[in-house]
Backbone as a chain_set.jsonl record, in Angstrom:
{"seq": "MGPNNQNATAIMCAYNEKQTIGGILETLLKCTELKEIIVINDGSTDGTSKVLEKFIGTDKLRIIELPENKGKGFAMAEGITNAKNNLLVFVDADLTNFKVEYINLLIQPLLEGKANMVIGQPSENVMDYRFNPFISLAGERSLFRDDVFPLIEQMRVTRFGVETLINLHYKAYNMKTLYVSLWGLVHPIKMQKYPFTKSVREYILAAKQITKTMAVNYMLIVFIIRNIFLRQI", "coords": {"N": [[116.082, 104.716, 70.911], [113.012, 103.556, 69.511], [111.686, 101.818, 66.515], [109.047, 103.115, 64.354], [106.912, 101.379, 64.225], [106.331, 100.023, 66.528], [104.605, 97.97, 68.877], [102.382, 98.844, 71.569], [102.166, 98.81, 75.135], [99.951, 99.381, 77.764], [100.185, 100.332, 81.143], [98.649, 100.181, 84.205], [98.523, 101.037, 87.516], [96.878, 100.356, 90.536], [95.434, 101.344, 93.609], [92.927, 101.051, 95.732], [90.89, 102.357, 94.029], [88.205, 102.227, 93.131], [86.198, 103.909, 92.208], [86.985, 105.155, 89.857], [88.543, 103.493, 88.201], [87.25, 101.693, 86.48], [86.076, 103.232, 84.399], [88.365, 104.384, 83.198], [89.672, 102.096, 82.308], [87.842, 101.102, 80.424], [88.104, 103.073, 78.468], [90.812, 102.757, 77.729], [90.686, 100.238, 76.561], [89.427, 100.805, 74.208], [91.311, 101.953, 72.7], [93.132, 101.774, 69.837], [95.856, 101.879, 69.427], [96.994, 100.553, 71.512], [98.165, 97.397, 72.203], [98.275, 95.745, 74.299], [97.162, 95.63, 77.642], [97.92, 96.123, 80.954], [96.882, 95.691, 84.213], [97.686, 96.385, 87.48], [96.596, 95.464, 90.474], [97.107, 96.749, 93.443], [96.882, 95.394, 96.093], [94.326, 96.337, 96.867], [91.547, 97.297, 98.973], [89.021, 98.238, 98.786], [87.045, 97.416, 97.035], [87.936, 97.572, 94.472], [88.837, 95.265, 93.233], [86.444, 93.935, 92.676], [85.366, 95.548, 90.686], [87.265, 95.117, 88.682], [86.827, 92.444, 88.153], [84.745, 92.368, 86.35], [85.943, 92.73, 83.952], [87.466, 90.556, 83.403], [88.817, 88.216, 81.215], [88.638, 89.781, 79.014], [89.794, 90.691, 75.805], [93.217, 91.329, 75.142], [93.74, 92.278, 77.683], [95.356, 92.078, 80.826], [95.253, 91.179, 84.169], [96.824, 91.708, 87.188], [96.919, 90.629, 90.394], [97.981, 91.774, 93.419], [98.582, 90.445, 96.601], [98.887, 92.058, 98.861], [99.382, 95.539, 99.725], [102.031, 96.941, 98.043], [103.14, 99.268, 97.172], [103.575, 102.006, 94.815], [105.936, 101.949, 93.242], [106.752, 99.241, 93.286], [104.519, 98.054, 92.081], [104.588, 99.235, 89.509], [106.999, 98.168, 88.613], [106.307, 95.478, 88.461], [104.489, 95.595, 86.354], [106.154, 96.419, 84.225], [107.925, 94.261, 84.122], [106.228, 92.207, 83.285], [105.299, 93.065, 80.839], [104.835, 92.657, 77.317], [105.633, 94.183, 75.227], [107.91, 96.717, 73.936], [107.397, 99.437, 73.95], [106.019, 101.437, 76.33], [103.22, 102.666, 78.178], [102.265, 104.529, 80.873], [99.527, 104.875, 83.029], [97.624, 106.599, 85.389], [95.306, 105.47, 87.941], [93.328, 107.015, 89.039], [92.119, 108.992, 87.558], [89.926, 111.356, 85.903], [87.768, 112.016, 83.128], [89.309, 110.865, 81.143], [90.699, 110.393, 77.937], [90.795, 108.733, 74.732], [92.539, 109.877, 72.85], [94.662, 110.847, 74.322], [96.556, 108.854, 74.601], [97.838, 108.655, 72.108], [99.054, 111.179, 72.065], [100.97, 110.785, 73.994], [102.603, 108.68, 73.043], [103.386, 109.219, 70.399], [105.582, 111.113, 70.09], [107.707, 109.457, 70.897], [107.69, 107.453, 68.959], [108.379, 108.96, 66.773], [110.934, 109.542, 67.31], [111.603, 111.768, 68.834], [111.974, 111.941, 71.528], [113.08, 110.238, 74.541], [111.502, 109.739, 76.667], [108.17, 110.594, 77.458], [106.232, 112.837, 79.259], [103.039, 113.362, 80.444], [101.036, 116.081, 81.289], [98.247, 116.492, 83.258], [95.898, 118.897, 82.507], [93.734, 121.44, 83.229], [93.628, 124.054, 82.662], [95.672, 126.738, 81.27], [97.328, 127.634, 83.291], [97.842, 125.423, 84.9], [99.668, 123.97, 83.365], [101.875, 125.691, 82.875], [102.805, 126.563, 85.356], [103.002, 124.522, 87.185], [104.83, 123.076, 89.658], [105.305, 120.435, 90.038], [105.299, 118.988, 87.723], [107.076, 117.137, 86.625], [106.639, 114.872, 88.072], [104.363, 113.677, 87.26], [102.109, 110.981, 86.634], [101.301, 110.042, 84.166], [102.905, 108.832, 81.543], [105.169, 107.919, 78.893], [107.535, 105.539, 77.716], [110.464, 103.607, 76.76], [110.715, 100.165, 77.326], [113.219, 98.89, 77.361], [114.903, 100.965, 78.12], [114.221, 101.546, 80.763], [114.287, 99.193, 82.144], [116.712, 98.426, 83.509], [116.33, 99.587, 85.991], [114.563, 98.15, 87.478], [114.741, 96.565, 89.951], [115.444, 98.529, 91.82], [113.224, 100.174, 91.626], [111.238, 98.723, 92.888], [111.351, 99.209, 95.607], [110.902, 101.875, 96.006], [108.388, 103.036, 96.266], [106.371, 105.871, 96.453], [108.434, 107.304, 95.43], [109.103, 106.558, 92.919], [108.739, 107.865, 90.375], [110.574, 109.933, 90.663], [112.995, 108.532, 90.769], [113.06, 107.445, 88.157], [113.117, 109.815, 86.639], [115.586, 110.938, 87.483], [117.359, 109.002, 86.536], [117.038, 109.203, 83.746], [117.889, 111.832, 83.27], [120.515, 111.693, 84.194], [121.728, 110.054, 82.335], [121.523, 111.462, 80.033], [119.167, 111.214, 78.511], [116.467, 112.213, 76.563], [113.672, 114.054, 77.746], [110.325, 114.8, 77.097], [107.68, 117.088, 77.547], [104.155, 117.043, 77.503], [100.913, 118.533, 77.223], [97.935, 117.365, 78.563], [95.097, 118.241, 77.797], [92.151, 118.932, 79.537], [92.136, 116.649, 81.062], [91.643, 115.382, 84.302], [93.238, 115.148, 87.349], [92.888, 114.356, 90.539], [94.03, 116.062, 93.49], [95.499, 115.05, 96.638], [94.074, 116.264, 98.697], [91.574, 116.407, 97.676], [90.796, 113.838, 97.59], [91.014, 112.609, 100.071], [90.254, 112.932, 103.642], [91.306, 115.896, 105.478], [93.358, 115.433, 107.477], [94.348, 112.885, 106.804], [95.231, 113.455, 104.239], [97.383, 115.21, 104.713], [99.113, 113.473, 106.052], [99.617, 111.674, 103.964], [100.924, 113.319, 102.103], [103.241, 113.986, 103.551], [104.363, 111.455, 103.861], [104.837, 110.766, 101.155], [106.698, 112.755, 100.509], [108.845, 112.013, 102.156], [109.506, 109.544, 101.021], [110.279, 110.301, 98.455], [112.463, 111.947, 99.067], [114.155, 110.065, 100.266], [114.615, 108.397, 98.087], [116.112, 110.104, 96.44], [118.362, 110.455, 98.065], [119.432, 107.854, 98.296], [120.067, 107.375, 95.661], [122.181, 109.083, 95.048], [124.392, 109.192, 93.373], [123.381, 109.399, 90.817], [122.524, 112.005, 90.836], [124.972, 113.243, 91.036], [125.996, 112.612, 88.519], [124.23, 114.076, 86.947], [124.847, 116.728, 87.666], [127.468, 116.771, 86.743], [126.987, 116.508, 83.989], [125.712, 118.931, 83.474], [127.781, 120.686, 84.027], [129.648, 119.943, 82.04], [128.336, 120.771, 79.769], [128.667, 123.442, 79.923], [131.216, 124.023, 79.289]], "CA": [[114.706, 104.979, 70.498], [112.543, 102.43, 68.721], [111.053, 102.057, 65.229], [107.709, 103.681, 64.492], [105.863, 100.364, 64.15], [106.327, 99.246, 67.761], [103.357, 97.807, 69.623], [102.409, 99.537, 72.858], [101.53, 98.232, 76.321], [99.558, 100.33, 78.807], [100.308, 99.791, 82.494], [97.905, 100.977, 85.177], [98.646, 100.544, 88.886], [95.724, 100.855, 91.286], [95.234, 101.025, 95.019], [91.661, 101.613, 96.208], [90.392, 103.319, 93.043], [87.016, 101.625, 92.544], [85.315, 104.912, 91.615], [87.461, 105.644, 88.558], [89.322, 102.552, 87.407], [86.433, 101.079, 85.439], [85.943, 104.151, 83.276], [89.661, 104.502, 82.527], [89.935, 100.83, 81.629], [86.988, 101.059, 79.241], [88.708, 103.954, 77.469], [92.032, 102.121, 77.246], [90.315, 99.112, 75.703], [89.0, 101.35, 72.906], [92.477, 102.56, 72.036], [93.71, 100.832, 68.877], [97.315, 101.9, 69.524], [97.406, 99.654, 72.582], [98.026, 95.975, 71.894], [98.265, 95.035, 75.577], [96.868, 96.473, 78.804], [98.193, 95.419, 82.201], [96.42, 96.368, 85.422], [98.217, 95.817, 88.716], [95.792, 95.84, 91.633], [98.121, 96.724, 94.488], [96.333, 95.078, 97.409], [93.166, 97.19, 97.178], [90.587, 96.755, 99.934], [87.797, 99.037, 98.697], [86.134, 96.949, 95.995], [88.566, 97.675, 93.159], [88.872, 93.909, 92.659], [85.106, 93.64, 92.146], [85.254, 96.266, 89.414], [88.129, 94.46, 87.707], [86.251, 91.143, 87.811], [83.864, 92.544, 85.197], [86.763, 92.792, 82.745], [88.225, 89.319, 83.262], [88.561, 87.556, 79.935], [88.646, 90.767, 77.936], [90.939, 90.567, 74.922], [94.42, 92.141, 75.321], [93.835, 92.756, 79.065], [95.902, 91.185, 81.842], [95.081, 91.729, 85.515], [97.729, 91.124, 88.177], [96.438, 90.932, 91.745], [98.954, 91.644, 94.496], [97.831, 90.128, 97.822], [98.978, 93.158, 99.826], [99.89, 96.772, 99.133], [103.493, 96.97, 97.939], [103.575, 100.595, 96.774], [103.518, 102.284, 93.386], [107.153, 101.516, 92.581], [106.701, 97.79, 93.127], [103.477, 97.743, 91.097], [105.091, 99.607, 88.189], [108.021, 97.188, 88.248], [105.588, 94.272, 88.052], [103.949, 95.834, 85.027], [107.254, 96.419, 83.268], [108.435, 92.894, 84.031], [105.271, 91.357, 82.582], [104.93, 93.635, 79.54], [105.348, 91.954, 76.152], [106.087, 95.153, 74.24], [108.968, 97.627, 74.362], [106.814, 100.768, 74.128], [105.154, 101.378, 77.508], [102.48, 103.868, 78.549], [101.762, 104.434, 82.242], [98.305, 105.656, 83.244], [97.134, 106.533, 86.765], [93.979, 104.867, 88.057], [92.39, 107.915, 89.722], [91.839, 110.099, 86.648], [88.592, 111.509, 85.327], [87.752, 112.608, 81.796], [90.407, 110.298, 80.354], [90.298, 110.251, 76.538], [91.629, 107.87, 73.902], [93.572, 110.633, 72.148], [95.814, 111.095, 75.182], [97.554, 107.82, 74.356], [98.614, 109.048, 70.941], [99.886, 112.314, 72.452], [102.072, 110.289, 74.811], [103.507, 107.747, 72.367], [103.844, 109.657, 69.084], [106.955, 111.652, 70.112], [108.658, 108.355, 70.977], [107.711, 106.797, 67.658], [109.033, 109.862, 65.83], [112.318, 109.723, 67.719], [111.789, 113.101, 69.394], [112.242, 111.861, 72.966], [113.194, 108.908, 75.148], [110.378, 109.631, 77.596], [107.184, 111.668, 77.353], [105.428, 112.983, 80.469], [101.818, 114.1, 80.168], [100.549, 116.873, 82.414], [96.807, 116.782, 83.283], [95.751, 120.361, 82.5], [92.391, 121.992, 83.067], [93.817, 125.395, 82.122], [97.061, 127.004, 80.943], [98.071, 127.824, 84.534], [98.29, 124.116, 85.358], [100.815, 123.514, 82.595], [103.023, 126.596, 82.936], [103.293, 126.897, 86.688], [102.954, 123.371, 88.076], [106.205, 122.697, 90.009], [105.399, 118.978, 90.165], [105.003, 118.409, 86.417], [107.954, 115.994, 86.345], [106.191, 113.721, 88.862], [103.088, 113.191, 86.721], [102.116, 109.543, 86.398], [101.022, 109.729, 82.772], [104.169, 108.925, 80.826], [105.521, 106.828, 77.989], [108.971, 105.305, 77.599], [110.806, 102.295, 76.229], [111.021, 99.167, 78.351], [114.662, 98.645, 77.39], [115.573, 102.069, 78.811], [113.898, 101.604, 82.188], [114.401, 97.864, 82.764], [117.81, 98.339, 84.49], [115.919, 100.154, 87.278], [113.472, 97.33, 88.026], [114.881, 96.196, 91.359], [115.4, 99.758, 92.611], [111.853, 100.67, 91.605], [110.386, 97.928, 93.773], [111.41, 99.685, 96.995], [110.808, 103.338, 96.051], [107.01, 103.455, 96.518], [106.034, 107.11, 95.745], [109.638, 107.907, 94.868], [109.435, 105.891, 91.659], [108.902, 108.822, 89.276], [111.821, 110.644, 90.911], [114.065, 107.633, 90.349], [113.077, 107.39, 86.693], [113.563, 111.112, 86.141], [117.018, 111.065, 87.737], [118.044, 108.071, 85.63], [117.017, 109.745, 82.382], [118.728, 113.026, 83.233], [121.906, 111.297, 84.409], [122.244, 109.424, 81.128], [121.257, 112.36, 78.899], [118.032, 110.781, 77.696], [115.596, 113.377, 76.428], [112.295, 113.999, 78.233], [109.439, 115.791, 76.483], [106.44, 117.281, 78.292], [102.982, 117.392, 76.706], [99.752, 118.865, 78.033], [96.739, 116.548, 78.309], [94.047, 119.204, 78.091], [90.862, 118.406, 79.964], [92.307, 115.529, 81.979], [91.587, 115.801, 85.701], [93.895, 114.267, 88.308], [92.623, 114.988, 91.838], [95.083, 116.094, 94.494], [95.147, 114.259, 97.818], [93.075, 116.992, 99.477], [90.272, 116.145, 97.072], [90.5, 112.413, 97.707], [91.003, 112.151, 101.452], [90.077, 113.961, 104.678], [92.473, 116.757, 105.62], [94.427, 114.813, 108.262], [94.945, 111.813, 106.014], [95.936, 114.085, 103.123], [98.66, 115.704, 105.219], [99.953, 112.299, 106.288], [100.016, 111.135, 102.661], [101.917, 114.232, 101.526], [104.484, 113.836, 104.308], [104.91, 110.147, 103.511], [105.364, 110.846, 99.789], [107.898, 113.584, 100.55], [109.903, 111.204, 102.747], [109.906, 108.511, 100.06], [110.997, 110.981, 97.382], [113.754, 112.363, 99.619], [114.965, 108.856, 100.435], [115.02, 107.956, 96.748], [117.191, 110.986, 96.0], [119.546, 110.201, 98.886], [119.979, 106.546, 97.943], [120.578, 107.44, 94.287], [122.933, 110.343, 94.971], [125.33, 109.165, 92.253], [122.686, 109.905, 89.635], [122.557, 113.466, 90.958], [126.348, 113.621, 90.697], [126.108, 112.537, 87.052], [123.46, 115.195, 86.389], [125.67, 117.932, 87.87], [128.588, 116.642, 85.809], [126.481, 116.787, 82.651], [125.486, 120.384, 83.391], [129.113, 121.324, 83.972], [130.264, 119.671, 80.75], [127.656, 121.567, 78.75], [129.074, 124.83, 80.066], [132.614, 124.223, 78.858]], "C": [[114.278, 103.91, 69.496], [111.93, 102.819, 67.4], [109.604, 102.47, 65.393], [106.583, 102.668, 64.369], [105.769, 99.531, 65.421], [104.925, 99.151, 68.357], [103.515, 98.431, 70.998], [101.647, 98.766, 73.924], [101.19, 99.356, 77.288], [99.645, 99.628, 80.156], [99.595, 100.728, 83.455], [97.989, 100.314, 86.544], [97.541, 101.164, 89.735], [95.753, 100.406, 92.736], [93.998, 101.785, 95.496], [91.131, 102.72, 95.286], [89.126, 102.792, 92.356], [86.128, 102.637, 91.83], [85.719, 105.26, 90.179], [88.073, 104.589, 87.653], [88.525, 101.931, 86.266], [86.322, 101.95, 84.197], [87.24, 104.299, 82.494], [89.955, 103.243, 81.723], [89.097, 100.694, 80.365], [87.558, 101.917, 78.12], [89.97, 103.325, 76.886], [91.728, 100.984, 76.281], [89.857, 99.562, 74.32], [90.17, 101.857, 72.082], [93.169, 101.539, 71.131], [95.231, 100.805, 68.937], [97.839, 100.925, 70.572], [97.134, 98.209, 72.204], [97.971, 95.122, 73.152], [97.986, 96.047, 76.684], [97.083, 95.63, 80.058], [97.722, 96.278, 83.364], [96.999, 95.648, 86.625], [97.374, 96.335, 89.867], [96.645, 95.634, 92.876], [97.513, 96.55, 95.882], [95.158, 95.933, 97.815], [92.19, 96.49, 98.114], [89.211, 97.407, 99.809], [86.788, 98.542, 97.665], [86.69, 97.112, 94.595], [88.596, 96.316, 92.462], [87.536, 93.528, 92.042], [84.886, 94.312, 90.799], [86.056, 95.543, 88.345], [87.59, 93.105, 87.278], [85.365, 91.216, 86.574], [84.63, 92.504, 83.881], [87.564, 91.518, 82.504], [87.826, 88.62, 81.958], [88.539, 88.493, 78.751], [89.929, 90.652, 77.126], [91.963, 91.659, 75.194], [94.59, 92.704, 76.736], [94.386, 91.674, 79.98], [95.788, 91.884, 83.195], [95.986, 90.969, 86.479], [97.274, 91.574, 89.556], [97.562, 90.711, 92.751], [98.201, 91.434, 95.808], [97.857, 91.219, 98.886], [99.599, 94.372, 99.148], [101.416, 96.82, 99.198], [104.018, 98.351, 97.557], [103.648, 100.752, 95.27], [104.753, 101.783, 92.647], [107.16, 100.025, 92.306], [105.696, 97.413, 92.051], [103.937, 98.086, 89.682], [106.136, 98.616, 87.707], [107.384, 95.88, 87.797], [105.036, 94.423, 86.642], [105.021, 95.779, 83.961], [107.774, 95.006, 83.045], [107.533, 92.012, 83.18], [104.898, 91.856, 81.198], [105.591, 92.87, 78.392], [105.973, 92.906, 75.132], [107.132, 96.096, 74.813], [108.441, 99.033, 74.633], [105.772, 100.71, 75.236], [104.495, 102.722, 77.765], [101.914, 103.655, 79.945], [100.578, 105.386, 82.414], [97.872, 105.492, 84.692], [95.699, 106.029, 86.797], [92.944, 105.786, 88.688], [92.047, 109.139, 88.876], [90.361, 110.172, 86.293], [88.729, 112.259, 84.005], [88.921, 112.118, 80.947], [89.915, 109.984, 78.94], [91.302, 109.398, 75.758], [92.786, 108.642, 73.281], [94.791, 110.944, 73.006], [96.932, 110.078, 74.928], [98.433, 108.189, 73.172], [99.544, 110.22, 71.264], [101.125, 111.855, 73.227], [103.073, 109.456, 74.017], [104.081, 108.28, 71.052], [105.239, 110.267, 69.1], [108.02, 110.567, 70.212], [108.808, 107.688, 69.619], [108.43, 107.644, 66.611], [110.485, 110.142, 66.205], [112.619, 111.074, 68.326], [112.159, 113.084, 70.877], [112.447, 110.413, 73.371], [112.069, 108.647, 76.141], [109.478, 110.845, 77.393], [106.355, 111.67, 78.634], [104.237, 113.867, 80.145], [101.305, 114.798, 81.412], [99.04, 117.052, 82.318], [96.587, 118.274, 83.444], [94.311, 120.76, 82.252], [92.456, 123.414, 82.523], [95.308, 125.642, 81.928], [97.917, 127.198, 82.192], [98.625, 126.504, 85.04], [99.592, 123.724, 84.689], [102.052, 124.379, 82.831], [103.618, 126.751, 84.322], [103.241, 125.73, 87.68], [104.379, 122.918, 88.404], [106.406, 121.184, 90.081], [105.157, 118.265, 88.838], [105.84, 117.16, 86.135], [107.542, 114.734, 87.1], [104.88, 113.147, 88.359], [103.187, 111.712, 86.37], [101.879, 109.142, 84.97], [102.312, 109.928, 81.979], [104.374, 107.724, 79.916], [107.037, 106.745, 77.892], [109.208, 103.925, 77.017], [111.245, 101.366, 77.359], [112.522, 98.94, 78.474], [115.405, 99.726, 78.174], [115.388, 102.019, 80.318], [114.127, 100.271, 82.899], [115.571, 97.755, 83.747], [117.438, 98.847, 85.884], [114.939, 99.27, 88.045], [113.613, 97.072, 89.52], [114.869, 97.417, 92.271], [113.967, 100.296, 92.705], [110.993, 99.975, 92.653], [110.341, 98.47, 95.199], [111.219, 101.198, 97.113], [109.435, 103.853, 96.449], [106.716, 104.764, 95.766], [107.268, 107.849, 95.198], [109.976, 107.393, 93.481], [109.618, 106.858, 90.498], [110.197, 109.625, 89.421], [113.011, 109.811, 90.458], [114.187, 107.604, 88.825], [113.6, 108.693, 86.11], [115.069, 111.309, 86.311], [117.825, 110.206, 86.768], [118.132, 108.652, 84.223], [117.906, 110.98, 82.264], [120.203, 112.652, 83.346], [122.534, 110.732, 83.145], [121.849, 110.176, 79.859], [120.188, 111.829, 77.946], [116.972, 111.887, 77.719], [114.188, 113.112, 76.944], [111.504, 115.138, 77.61], [108.157, 115.867, 77.302], [105.321, 117.676, 77.328], [101.82, 117.668, 77.648], [98.564, 118.017, 77.606], [95.527, 117.382, 78.713], [92.721, 118.531, 78.423], [90.947, 117.243, 80.927], [92.364, 116.037, 83.411], [92.235, 114.735, 86.586], [93.742, 114.896, 89.687], [93.844, 114.976, 92.745], [94.6, 115.342, 95.734], [94.065, 114.934, 98.664], [91.663, 116.753, 98.951], [89.843, 114.692, 97.251], [90.287, 111.967, 99.15], [90.65, 113.282, 102.411], [91.394, 114.694, 104.907], [93.633, 116.062, 106.335], [95.122, 113.711, 107.479], [95.732, 112.38, 104.845], [97.314, 114.564, 103.547], [99.626, 114.548, 105.45], [100.487, 111.736, 104.974], [101.083, 112.007, 102.003], [103.27, 114.082, 102.22], [105.165, 112.516, 103.956], [105.543, 110.168, 102.122], [106.664, 111.646, 99.761], [109.085, 112.801, 101.116], [110.419, 110.169, 101.75], [110.672, 109.112, 98.892], [112.389, 111.389, 97.841], [114.688, 111.171, 99.784], [115.479, 108.354, 99.096], [116.183, 108.792, 96.23], [118.479, 110.715, 96.764], [120.227, 108.891, 98.492], [120.647, 106.582, 96.565], [121.384, 108.722, 94.05], [123.909, 110.365, 93.796], [124.677, 109.633, 90.96], [122.684, 111.436, 89.642], [123.95, 113.982, 90.62], [126.536, 113.628, 89.186], [125.382, 113.709, 86.389], [124.253, 116.492, 86.505], [126.857, 117.923, 86.919], [128.152, 117.002, 84.393], [126.259, 118.291, 82.444], [126.807, 121.125, 83.239], [129.753, 121.15, 82.599], [129.619, 120.485, 79.624], [128.103, 123.033, 78.794], [130.482, 125.098, 79.534], [132.789, 123.905, 77.369]], "O": [[115.099, 103.417, 68.722], [111.671, 103.998, 67.158], [108.992, 102.217, 66.431], [105.412, 103.046, 64.404], [105.189, 98.445, 65.403], [104.162, 100.116, 68.346], [104.622, 98.539, 71.528], [100.617, 98.151, 73.65], [102.041, 100.19, 77.598], [99.232, 98.477, 80.297], [99.896, 101.92, 83.515], [97.577, 99.166, 86.711], [97.3, 102.368, 89.656], [96.053, 99.253, 93.047], [94.024, 103.007, 95.642], [90.949, 103.863, 95.706], [88.992, 102.898, 91.137], [85.376, 102.261, 90.93], [84.864, 105.623, 89.372], [88.116, 104.782, 86.438], [89.076, 101.672, 85.196], [86.458, 101.463, 83.074], [87.222, 104.337, 81.264], [90.431, 103.318, 80.59], [89.592, 100.219, 79.343], [87.503, 101.532, 76.953], [90.171, 103.358, 75.672], [92.439, 100.795, 75.294], [89.896, 98.783, 73.367], [90.022, 102.154, 70.896], [93.725, 100.552, 71.614], [95.842, 99.813, 68.54], [99.0, 100.519, 70.52], [95.994, 97.842, 71.916], [97.664, 93.932, 73.094], [98.499, 97.166, 76.669], [96.5, 94.556, 80.203], [98.108, 97.44, 83.491], [96.823, 94.438, 86.775], [97.432, 97.52, 90.197], [96.877, 94.506, 93.31], [97.613, 97.433, 96.734], [94.999, 96.232, 98.999], [92.021, 95.271, 98.067], [88.331, 97.159, 100.633], [85.769, 99.196, 97.446], [85.995, 96.823, 93.621], [88.404, 96.228, 91.249], [87.495, 92.87, 91.002], [84.3, 93.728, 89.888], [85.581, 95.373, 87.222], [87.861, 92.655, 86.164], [85.246, 90.24, 85.834], [84.046, 92.273, 82.822], [88.269, 91.414, 81.5], [86.643, 88.464, 81.655], [88.433, 88.051, 77.607], [91.018, 90.53, 77.687], [91.591, 92.804, 75.451], [95.484, 93.518, 76.97], [93.962, 90.519, 79.933], [96.181, 93.041, 83.341], [95.921, 89.743, 86.574], [97.248, 92.77, 89.847], [98.041, 89.589, 92.915], [97.266, 92.18, 96.098], [96.955, 91.299, 99.719], [100.263, 94.245, 98.118], [102.008, 96.749, 100.275], [105.225, 98.582, 97.612], [103.768, 99.772, 94.534], [104.638, 101.25, 91.543], [107.533, 99.592, 91.216], [105.972, 96.561, 91.206], [103.702, 97.313, 88.753], [106.162, 98.261, 86.528], [107.863, 95.245, 86.858], [105.105, 93.496, 85.835], [104.829, 95.166, 82.911], [108.033, 94.604, 81.911], [108.02, 91.162, 82.435], [104.238, 91.137, 80.448], [106.756, 92.485, 78.481], [106.75, 92.483, 74.277], [107.232, 96.258, 76.029], [108.996, 99.745, 75.47], [104.76, 100.02, 75.107], [105.11, 103.776, 77.598], [101.165, 102.705, 80.174], [100.626, 106.544, 81.999], [97.761, 104.367, 85.179], [94.967, 106.142, 85.815], [91.793, 105.384, 88.859], [91.722, 110.198, 89.413], [89.639, 109.178, 86.373], [89.669, 113.026, 83.795], [89.459, 112.866, 80.131], [88.854, 109.387, 78.762], [92.489, 109.351, 76.08], [93.897, 108.12, 73.192], [95.85, 111.274, 72.472], [98.113, 110.409, 75.03], [99.654, 108.045, 73.238], [100.683, 110.259, 70.799], [102.192, 112.462, 73.126], [104.273, 109.516, 74.289], [105.152, 107.843, 70.63], [106.029, 109.974, 68.203], [109.118, 110.728, 69.678], [109.921, 107.394, 69.182], [109.021, 107.11, 65.673], [111.182, 110.882, 65.511], [113.775, 111.498, 68.337], [112.606, 114.095, 71.42], [112.052, 109.487, 72.663], [111.724, 107.5, 76.424], [109.948, 111.964, 77.186], [105.837, 110.633, 79.047], [104.393, 114.978, 79.637], [101.157, 114.178, 82.465], [98.573, 117.703, 81.385], [97.045, 118.86, 84.424], [93.739, 120.46, 81.204], [91.473, 123.926, 81.988], [96.127, 124.839, 82.374], [99.122, 126.948, 82.151], [99.744, 126.454, 85.55], [100.507, 123.214, 85.336], [103.156, 123.854, 82.972], [104.807, 127.038, 84.458], [103.415, 125.932, 88.882], [105.076, 122.422, 87.519], [107.537, 120.706, 90.172], [104.844, 117.074, 88.821], [105.367, 116.23, 85.481], [108.037, 113.646, 86.806], [104.338, 112.223, 88.966], [104.212, 111.247, 85.873], [102.212, 108.023, 84.579], [102.755, 111.058, 81.771], [103.818, 106.65, 80.147], [107.733, 107.757, 77.974], [108.265, 103.163, 76.806], [112.038, 101.738, 78.224], [113.038, 98.81, 79.584], [116.416, 99.445, 78.818], [116.285, 102.399, 81.07], [114.158, 100.225, 84.129], [115.443, 97.048, 84.746], [118.146, 98.571, 86.853], [114.532, 99.618, 89.153], [112.681, 97.339, 90.279], [114.341, 97.351, 93.38], [113.557, 100.811, 93.745], [110.107, 100.598, 93.239], [109.381, 98.21, 95.925], [111.358, 101.751, 98.204], [109.315, 104.984, 96.921], [106.802, 104.774, 94.538], [107.137, 108.903, 94.574], [111.015, 107.745, 92.922], [110.55, 106.7, 89.71], [110.84, 109.958, 88.426], [113.933, 110.332, 89.832], [115.283, 107.724, 88.278], [114.425, 108.684, 85.197], [115.746, 111.787, 85.4], [118.851, 110.642, 86.246], [119.185, 108.595, 83.587], [118.602, 111.149, 81.263], [121.045, 113.236, 82.663], [123.729, 110.908, 82.908], [121.84, 109.615, 78.763], [120.296, 111.979, 76.729], [116.636, 112.418, 78.777], [113.582, 112.088, 76.63], [111.946, 116.287, 77.593], [107.61, 114.841, 77.706], [105.505, 118.525, 76.456], [101.75, 117.105, 78.74], [98.229, 117.959, 76.423], [95.001, 117.248, 79.817], [92.239, 117.674, 77.683], [89.949, 116.878, 81.549], [93.055, 117.013, 83.699], [91.832, 113.572, 86.573], [94.413, 115.886, 89.978], [94.601, 114.006, 92.769], [93.414, 115.037, 95.853], [93.238, 114.258, 99.276], [90.684, 116.88, 99.686], [88.67, 114.358, 97.084], [89.489, 111.071, 99.423], [90.734, 114.455, 102.048], [92.465, 114.185, 104.575], [94.765, 116.096, 105.855], [96.349, 113.614, 107.492], [96.786, 111.851, 104.493], [98.297, 114.355, 102.836], [100.802, 114.625, 105.094], [101.658, 111.368, 104.877], [102.034, 111.493, 101.415], [104.313, 114.054, 101.567], [106.381, 112.46, 103.777], [106.645, 109.656, 101.928], [107.617, 111.27, 99.079], [110.202, 112.914, 100.611], [111.625, 109.945, 101.647], [111.614, 108.5, 98.39], [113.37, 111.209, 97.12], [115.876, 111.261, 99.475], [116.631, 107.936, 98.978], [117.128, 108.258, 95.65], [119.564, 110.741, 96.184], [121.45, 108.83, 98.372], [121.653, 105.913, 96.33], [121.282, 109.356, 93.0], [124.224, 111.435, 93.275], [125.346, 110.201, 90.098], [122.823, 112.076, 88.6], [124.094, 115.032, 89.994], [127.158, 114.537, 88.634], [125.855, 114.265, 85.398], [124.324, 117.266, 85.55], [127.209, 118.957, 86.352], [128.861, 117.714, 83.682], [126.572, 118.843, 81.39], [126.936, 122.055, 82.442], [130.332, 122.091, 82.055], [130.279, 120.84, 78.648], [127.936, 123.77, 77.822], [130.884, 126.247, 79.354], [133.895, 124.018, 76.84]]}, "num_chains": 1, "name": "protein.A"}
């Protein structure tokens, strides 16, 4: 865990998010805790690049354009590789009602030494936070670059399995994860973003990528089971 004076880098990966990315970026730029903001445009074809052009030259902002879609894992790895700071904050590009104070909620537990990773759950009501079975897959999270850098090459091929890989790594090596609720933040589900048929395809694809990530990294699961067993004796 790092000292409490560490500078922070925000990393936002985007694929076809022209409707929301501009507003999120404007909010991030207002955040004094962030000394660097990296946006990875992952081969968008919907006009996301046009939105980002308006921000070119903005202080503390770096935009990385990937010529073709490589997947979330690859884009996150690019952000980590290019980040100048050890304290990293990941922010999804399809959020609405994103507020500056969310950044502090994500990074403060790290600065205070309370966790190795903080995952923020977009919550419109208490039901979202208490009963969401996918809370560990939320994209809003903070962690230290040094802790996650060993995963860089594996991340590049995980696509939507990237959060699963990170979670397994942290659990396997007994690094503490803390969950916080980001009240009022809205993260649309696929059914709200795409037509029904495309949504189903996207869910199936994500499930396959997550399952593959778990299968390939089965040794991390073995370590997790070992850790559980050792705590019982």
